[in-house]
ChimeraX commands (.cxc) that place a marker at each C-alpha (Angstrom):
marker #1 position 0.00,0.00,0.00 radius 0.5
marker #1 position 1.24,3.47,-0.77 radius 0.5
marker #1 position 0.48,6.52,1.37 radius 0.5
marker #1 position 1.32,10.08,0.40 radius 0.5
marker #1 position 1.60,12.98,2.84 radius 0.5
marker #1 position 3.39,16.33,3.15 radius 0.5
marker #1 position 6.37,16.76,5.46 radius 0.5
marker #1 position 8.89,19.54,5.97 radius 0.5
marker #1 position 11.90,19.71,3.69 radius 0.5
marker #1 position 14.20,19.18,6.66 radius 0.5
marker #1 position 12.41,15.98,7.65 radius 0.5
marker #1 position 12.41,14.79,4.03 radius 0.5
marker #1 position 16.19,15.25,3.87 radius 0.5
marker #1 position 16.65,13.32,7.11 radius 0.5
marker #1 position 14.37,10.48,5.98 radius 0.5
marker #1 position 15.71,10.24,2.44 radius 0.5
marker #1 position 18.52,7.75,3.23 radius 0.5
marker #1 position 16.09,5.70,5.35 radius 0.5
marker #1 position 13.32,5.21,2.78 radius 0.5
marker #1 position 13.54,1.43,2.93 radius 0.5
marker #1 position 13.24,1.52,6.73 radius 0.5
marker #1 position 10.21,3.82,6.99 radius 0.5
marker #1 position 7.80,1.03,8.05 radius 0.5
marker #1 position 10.16,0.04,10.88 radius 0.5
marker #1 position 10.51,3.70,11.87 radius 0.5
marker #1 position 6.78,4.41,11.83 radius 0.5
marker #1 position 5.61,1.27,13.66 radius 0.5
marker #1 position 7.07,2.11,17.12 radius 0.5
marker #1 position 5.80,5.67,16.83 radius 0.5
marker #1 position 2.30,4.44,16.05 radius 0.5
marker #1 position 2.47,2.03,18.97 radius 0.5
marker #1 position 3.46,4.84,21.30 radius 0.5
marker #1 position 0.68,7.13,20.04 radius 0.5
marker #1 position -1.87,4.36,20.41 radius 0.5
marker #1 position -0.61,3.46,23.86 radius 0.5
marker #1 position -0.66,7.08,24.96 radius 0.5
marker #1 position -4.35,7.26,24.14 radius 0.5
marker #1 position -5.14,4.02,25.99 radius 0.5
marker #1 position -6.60,4.51,29.44 radius 0.5
marker #1 position -4.21,1.87,30.74 radius 0.5
marker #1 position -1.28,4.23,30.50 radius 0.5
marker #1 position -2.75,6.88,32.76 radius 0.5
marker #1 position -0.94,5.09,35.58 radius 0.5
marker #1 position 2.45,6.27,34.32 radius 0.5
marker #1 position 1.30,9.88,34.11 radius 0.5
marker #1 position -0.18,9.63,37.61 radius 0.5
marker #1 position 3.09,8.37,39.07 radius 0.5
marker #1 position 5.21,10.96,37.26 radius 0.5
marker #1 position 2.88,13.78,38.28 radius 0.5
marker #1 position 2.95,12.50,41.86 radius 0.5
marker #1 position 6.76,12.48,41.91 radius 0.5
marker #1 position 6.93,15.88,40.20 radius 0.5
marker #1 position 4.87,17.23,43.11 radius 0.5
marker #1 position 7.86,16.58,45.40 radius 0.5
marker #1 position 5.99,14.40,47.88 radius 0.5
marker #1 position 7.23,13.78,51.37 radius 0.5
marker #1 position 9.28,10.69,52.17 radius 0.5
marker #1 position 6.22,9.16,53.88 radius 0.5
marker #1 position 4.07,9.75,50.79 radius 0.5
marker #1 position 6.68,8.14,48.53 radius 0.5
marker #1 position 6.93,5.06,50.74 radius 0.5
marker #1 position 3.11,4.75,50.75 radius 0.5
marker #1 position 2.90,4.95,46.93 radius 0.5
marker #1 position 1.11,1.95,45.39 radius 0.5
marker #1 position -0.29,1.23,41.92 radius 0.5
marker #1 position -3.87,2.38,41.47 radius 0.5
marker #1 position -6.54,-0.30,41.77 radius 0.5
marker #1 position -7.50,0.26,38.12 radius 0.5
marker #1 position -3.93,-0.19,36.90 radius 0.5
marker #1 position -3.38,-3.27,39.06 radius 0.5
marker #1 position -6.64,-4.79,37.77 radius 0.5
marker #1 position -5.61,-4.19,34.15 radius 0.5
marker #1 position -2.23,-5.87,34.64 radius 0.5
marker #1 position -3.82,-8.80,36.47 radius 0.5
marker #1 position -6.36,-9.20,33.68 radius 0.5
marker #1 position -3.67,-9.14,30.98 radius 0.5
marker #1 position -1.57,-11.71,32.83 radius 0.5
marker #1 position -4.53,-14.02,33.34 radius 0.5
marker #1 position -5.67,-13.72,29.74 radius 0.5
marker #1 position -2.12,-14.31,28.49 radius 0.5
marker #1 position -1.91,-17.45,30.62 radius 0.5
marker #1 position -5.32,-18.90,29.74 radius 0.5
marker #1 position -6.28,-17.90,26.20 radius 0.5
marker #1 position -3.61,-15.68,24.74 radius 0.5
marker #1 position -3.66,-11.98,23.96 radius 0.5
marker #1 position -5.08,-10.18,20.95 radius 0.5
marker #1 position -2.56,-8.17,18.91 radius 0.5
marker #1 position -3.74,-4.97,20.62 radius 0.5
marker #1 position -3.40,-6.56,24.06 radius 0.5
marker #1 position 0.02,-7.94,23.14 radius 0.5
marker #1 position 1.04,-4.43,22.12 radius 0.5
marker #1 position -0.24,-3.07,25.42 radius 0.5
marker #1 position 1.67,-5.75,27.32 radius 0.5
marker #1 position 4.90,-5.00,25.42 radius 0.5
marker #1 position 4.46,-1.30,26.16 radius 0.5
marker #1 position 3.95,-2.12,29.83 radius 0.5
marker #1 position 7.08,-4.22,29.95 radius 0.5
marker #1 position 9.15,-1.52,28.30 radius 0.5
marker #1 position 7.87,1.59,30.07 radius 0.5
marker #1 position 6.52,0.40,33.38 radius 0.5
marker #1 position 9.46,-1.75,34.34 radius 0.5
marker #1 position 11.66,1.32,34.07 radius 0.5
marker #1 position 9.10,3.44,35.90 radius 0.5
marker #1 position 8.89,0.80,38.63 radius 0.5
marker #1 position 12.68,0.93,38.92 radius 0.5
marker #1 position 12.53,4.72,39.41 radius 0.5
marker #1 position 9.85,4.37,42.08 radius 0.5
marker #1 position 11.95,1.79,43.93 radius 0.5
marker #1 position 14.91,4.18,43.91 radius 0.5
marker #1 position 12.66,6.99,45.19 radius 0.5
marker #1 position 11.30,4.73,47.94 radius 0.5
marker #1 position 14.79,3.61,48.99 radius 0.5
marker #1 position 15.98,7.22,49.21 radius 0.5
marker #1 position 12.84,8.20,51.13 radius 0.5
marker #1 position 13.37,5.34,53.56 radius 0.5
marker #1 position 16.97,6.39,54.22 radius 0.5
marker #1 position 15.89,10.01,54.60 radius 0.5
marker #1 position 13.31,9.01,57.23 radius 0.5
marker #1 position 15.81,6.79,58.99 radius 0.5
marker #1 position 18.36,9.63,59.10 radius 0.5
marker #1 position 15.72,12.03,60.45 radius 0.5
marker #1 position 14.75,9.53,63.17 radius 0.5
marker #1 position 18.37,9.22,64.30 radius 0.5
marker #1 position 18.77,12.99,64.74 radius 0.5
marker link #1:1,2 radius 0.2
marker link #1:2,3 radius 0.2
marker link #1:3,4 radius 0.2
marker link #1:4,5 radius 0.2
marker link #1:5,6 radius 0.2
marker link #1:6,7 radius 0.2
marker link #1:7,8 radius 0.2
marker link #1:8,9 radius 0.2
marker link #1:9,10 radius 0.2
marker link #1:10,11 radius 0.2
marker link #1:11,12 radius 0.2
marker link #1:12,13 radius 0.2
marker link #1:13,14 radius 0.2
marker link #1:14,15 radius 0.2
marker link #1:15,16 radius 0.2
marker link #1:16,17 radius 0.2
marker link #1:17,18 radius 0.2
marker link #1:18,19 radius 0.2
marker link #1:19,20 radius 0.2
marker link #1:20,21 radius 0.2
marker link #1:21,22 radius 0.2
marker link #1:22,23 radius 0.2
marker link #1:23,24 radius 0.2
marker link #1:24,25 radius 0.2
marker link #1:25,26 radius 0.2
marker link #1:26,27 radius 0.2
marker link #1:27,28 radius 0.2
marker link #1:28,29 radius 0.2
marker link #1:29,30 radius 0.2
marker link #1:30,31 radius 0.2
marker link #1:31,32 radius 0.2
marker link #1:32,33 radius 0.2
marker link #1:33,34 radius 0.2
marker link #1:34,35 radius 0.2
marker link #1:35,36 radius 0.2
marker link #1:36,37 radius 0.2
marker link #1:37,38 radius 0.2
marker link #1:38,39 radius 0.2
marker link #1:39,40 radius 0.2
marker link #1:40,41 radius 0.2
marker link #1:41,42 radius 0.2
marker link #1:42,43 radius 0.2
marker link #1:43,44 radius 0.2
marker link #1:44,45 radius 0.2
marker link #1:45,46 radius 0.2
marker link #1:46,47 radius 0.2
marker link #1:47,48 radius 0.2
marker link #1:48,49 radius 0.2
marker link #1:49,50 radius 0.2
marker link #1:50,51 radius 0.2
marker link #1:51,52 radius 0.2
marker link #1:52,53 radius 0.2
marker link #1:53,54 radius 0.2
marker link #1:54,55 radius 0.2
marker link #1:55,56 radius 0.2
marker link #1:56,57 radius 0.2
marker link #1:57,58 radius 0.2
marker link #1:58,59 radius 0.2
marker link #1:59,60 radius 0.2
marker link #1:60,61 radius 0.2
marker link #1:61,62 radius 0.2
marker link #1:62,63 radius 0.2
marker link #1:63,64 radius 0.2
marker link #1:64,65 radius 0.2
marker link #1:65,66 radius 0.2
marker link #1:66,67 radius 0.2
marker link #1:67,68 radius 0.2
marker link #1:68,69 radius 0.2
marker link #1:69,70 radius 0.2
marker link #1:70,71 radius 0.2
marker link #1:71,72 radius 0.2
marker link #1:72,73 radius 0.2
marker link #1:73,74 radius 0.2
marker link #1:74,75 radius 0.2
marker link #1:75,76 radius 0.2
marker link #1:76,77 radius 0.2
marker link #1:77,78 radius 0.2
marker link #1:78,79 radius 0.2
marker link #1:79,80 radius 0.2
marker link #1:80,81 radius 0.2
marker link #1:81,82 radius 0.2
marker link #1:82,83 radius 0.2
marker link #1:83,84 radius 0.2
marker link #1:84,85 radius 0.2
marker link #1:85,86 radius 0.2
marker link #1:86,87 radius 0.2
marker link #1:87,88 radius 0.2
marker link #1:88,89 radius 0.2
marker link #1:89,90 radius 0.2
marker link #1:90,91 radius 0.2
marker link #1:91,92 radius 0.2
marker link #1:92,93 radius 0.2
marker link #1:93,94 radius 0.2
marker link #1:94,95 radius 0.2
marker link #1:95,96 radius 0.2
marker link #1:96,97 radius 0.2
marker link #1:97,98 radius 0.2
marker link #1:98,99 radius 0.2
marker link #1:99,100 radius 0.2
marker link #1:100,101 radius 0.2
marker link #1:101,102 radius 0.2
marker link #1:102,103 radius 0.2
marker link #1:103,104 radius 0.2
marker link #1:104,105 radius 0.2
marker link #1:105,106 radius 0.2
marker link #1:106,107 radius 0.2
marker link #1:107,108 radius 0.2
marker link #1:108,109 radius 0.2
marker link #1:109,110 radius 0.2
marker link #1:110,111 radius 0.2
marker link #1:111,112 radius 0.2
marker link #1:112,113 radius 0.2
marker link #1:113,114 radius 0.2
marker link #1:114,115 radius 0.2
marker link #1:115,116 radius 0.2
marker link #1:116,117 radius 0.2
marker link #1:117,118 radius 0.2
marker link #1:118,119 radius 0.2
marker link #1:119,120 radius 0.2
marker link #1:120,121 radius 0.2
marker link #1:121,122 radius 0.2
marker link #1:122,123 radius 0.2
marker link #1:123,124 radius 0.2
view
């Protein structure tokens, strides 16, 4: 299938040597756009907004995934185990693995630092 659209001259120059790779370039971008519009990814924005609000050490330690997010992940895992995922669900799962594992890592670091901050405050 051929699709025609207008792009800036600068972008056309940058893409020119990559013409054969355009489908591979576009696919991840489309996945990200689709995932961003999925309600399941609101959890990442919630966590980042929470951390951007500079919460107290106690608030960081108390941070947990929302019930909605936890239910979605549980549902995906169960469906993957029992009947397999649709292509859209597989895409959602891959996006989770890529983005949320890193986000979870950041939250663990924040919680560890908060714990040590509280411990230091208690000792003083």
